[in-house]
N, C-alpha and C positions, 0 to 999 in steps of 0.2 A: 563880192557875192559868193556864197557857198555853193558848191556843187550839189545837185540833188539827183537822186536815182530816178529813172523813169518809172512811172506808175505801173503797177501790175493790174491786169484786168480782173475784176471780181467774178465769182462764179455765176451770179444772177444779176445782170446789170439793171434790171427793172426794180429790184429791191432798194428802197431809199436808204437803207442802212449801209449799202455798198457804195455810197457816194460821199467820200470824204474829200473836201476841197481845201486848198491852200492858195495863198497868193504869192507870186514870185515877182520881185522887182528886178528890172534890168534897165539900167540907165534912168531915164526920166519916166519910164513906163512901168505899169503894174499889170500882171495878167493872172487870172484865176485858172487853176489847174485842178483836175479831179483824178482820183485813182482809176476811174473807168476809162481814162484817156481823153476826156473832153478838155478843151482849152478855150477860154473866153478870149475876146478881143483885147488888145493892148489898150490900157487906159492911163491917162495922166493922173487921174484921181483914184486913190486907193479905195475910197468909199464906193465908187462905181464898179471896180473889180470885185469887191466883196458882194455887191448887189447882184452882179452877174453870177457869182458862185451860189448865192442863196436861191436865185431863180433856177439854176440848173438842178439843185438838190430837190426843189419842189416840183419840177417838171416830170 
C-alpha cells in the first residue's frame, strides 16, 4: 500500500467543490476519505465505501 499525505482542509467546507474523495484499502477493508478530513467507516466492499463517499459529497 502506498503512503498518502494527510488531507488539507479546504477554505469553505460547505462548498461541494471542496469535497474530493478517494478510497483507501488497508488489508481486507476499504475506507472513503475526503480532503475536508471526513472519513467513512471501514467496509469490506469497495462499492459500499464509494457509496459512503458519494453520500458525503452530496450532504
